[in-house]
C-alpha positions in Angstrom: -108.2 15.6 66.2 -105.7 15.7 69.1 -103.5 19.3 69.9 -100.3 16.5 68.7 -101.6 15.5 65.3 -102.3 19.4 64.8 -98.7 20.4 65.7 -97.9 18.1 63.6 -99.3 18.8 60.6 -98.2 22.3 61.0 -94.7 21.7 61.2 -94.8 18.9 58.4 -96.2 22.0 56.5 -93.5 24.6 57.9 -91.1 22.3 57.0 -92.8 21.4 53.1 -92.9 25.5 52.6 -89.0 25.9 53.8 -88.2 23.2 51.0 -90.3 24.7 48.2 -88.3 27.9 49.1 -85.1 27.0 48.9 -85.9 24.8 46.0 -86.9 28.2 44.1 -83.1 30.0 45.3 -81.5 27.4 43.8 -79.6 27.7 40.2 -77.3 25.6 37.9 -74.1 26.1 37.2 -73.1 27.1 34.0 -70.7 28.5 31.6 -71.2 31.7 29.4 -71.9 30.3 26.8 -74.8 28.2 28.4 -76.1 31.7 30.1 -75.9 33.9 26.5 -78.3 31.0 25.7 -80.8 31.2 27.9 -81.1 34.9 28.0 -81.4 34.4 23.8 -84.3 32.0 24.4 -85.6 34.0 27.4 -84.5 32.7 30.1 -83.9 34.8 32.8 -83.1 32.6 35.7 -80.5 33.1 37.8 -76.8 31.0 37.2 -73.7 30.5 38.9 -70.7 30.4 36.1 -67.3 29.6 38.3 -64.1 31.3 36.4 -60.9 33.1 37.1 -59.9 36.5 36.9 -58.0 37.9 33.2 -54.6 39.2 34.2 -52.4 41.2 32.0 -48.3 39.7 31.9 -48.0 42.1 35.6 -50.5 40.4 36.7 -53.2 43.5 36.4 -56.4 42.6 36.1 -57.7 43.1 32.9 -61.6 45.4 32.5 -61.6 46.4 36.1 -63.3 49.3 36.7 -64.2 50.8 40.1 -64.7 54.4 40.6 -66.5 55.1 44.2 -66.1 58.7 43.5 -68.1 58.6 40.2 -70.9 55.4 41.5 -69.1 53.5 44.6 -72.1 50.7 43.2 -71.1 50.1 39.7 -68.6 47.7 39.3 -67.4 45.8 36.6 -64.7 43.3 34.9 -63.9 40.6 32.8 -63.4 37.0 33.3 -62.4 33.9 32.1 -64.8 30.6 32.7 -63.8 27.2 32.7 -64.6 26.9 29.0 -62.0 30.0 28.8 -64.6 32.2 27.5 -63.7 35.2 28.2 -67.3 37.8 29.6 -67.4 41.0 31.2 -69.6 41.5 34.2 -71.1 44.0 35.7 -72.1 44.2 39.1 -74.3 47.2 41.1 -72.8 46.5 44.4 -69.1 48.0 46.2 -66.0 46.1 44.9 -65.3 43.2 47.5 -62.8 43.4 49.9 -60.1 41.5 48.6 -60.7 41.3 45.0 -57.9 41.6 43.5 -56.5 38.9 45.7 -59.1 35.5 44.7 -57.6 32.8 42.8 -60.6 32.1 41.1 -64.4 34.0 41.3 -67.8 32.5 41.7 -70.7 34.8 39.9 -75.0 34.4 40.7 -76.4 36.5 38.1 -77.9 36.7 34.4 -76.6 37.7 30.6 -78.8 41.4 29.9 -77.8 43.0 26.6 -74.8 41.2 25.9 -72.7 41.4 30.0 -73.3 39.2 32.3 -74.9 41.1 35.7 -73.6 39.9 38.8 -76.1 39.5 41.8 -73.6 38.1 44.1 -69.6 37.8 43.6 -67.8 34.5 45.9 -64.9 34.7 46.1 -61.6 32.1 47.1 -58.8 33.7 48.1 -55.0 32.0 48.1 -54.5 30.9 51.8 -52.8 32.4 54.0 -51.5 29.0 55.7 -49.8 28.2 52.5 -47.1 30.9 52.3 -46.7 30.6 55.6 -45.9 26.4 55.0 -43.5 26.9 51.6 -41.5 29.3 54.3 -41.2 26.4 56.9 -40.1 23.9 54.3 -37.9 26.1 52.8 -36.2 26.7 56.3 -35.4 23.6 57.0 -33.9 22.6 54.1 
């Protein structure tokens, strides 16, 4: 075989390995109900859950517990998924910056002992441009 054939085969092999490893890391978007069902069936694969933070009448987040002096790597909060199912979430890392300002939260993890243990938290914060646009439109009136 020529050297170019061998190099081509190696490139294809590396591409296959990369694709297979990324497919193994892929997880699906589910509700808390489905995450609970998967856990009851013994399926401990990682899933994504999209939701909003539960807030009281004053706008404070309900069930948020983070005390960095006691344990900086323990953070809990309540999340309401798209089906309006409320679930306690535990995150064994520091609280993400601007967590209180987030509009929507995407968590990755799985159910363990009636709580959702998150490995990753992705925040969708309000756009900094929306407020400026509203102020400019109001000022022009």
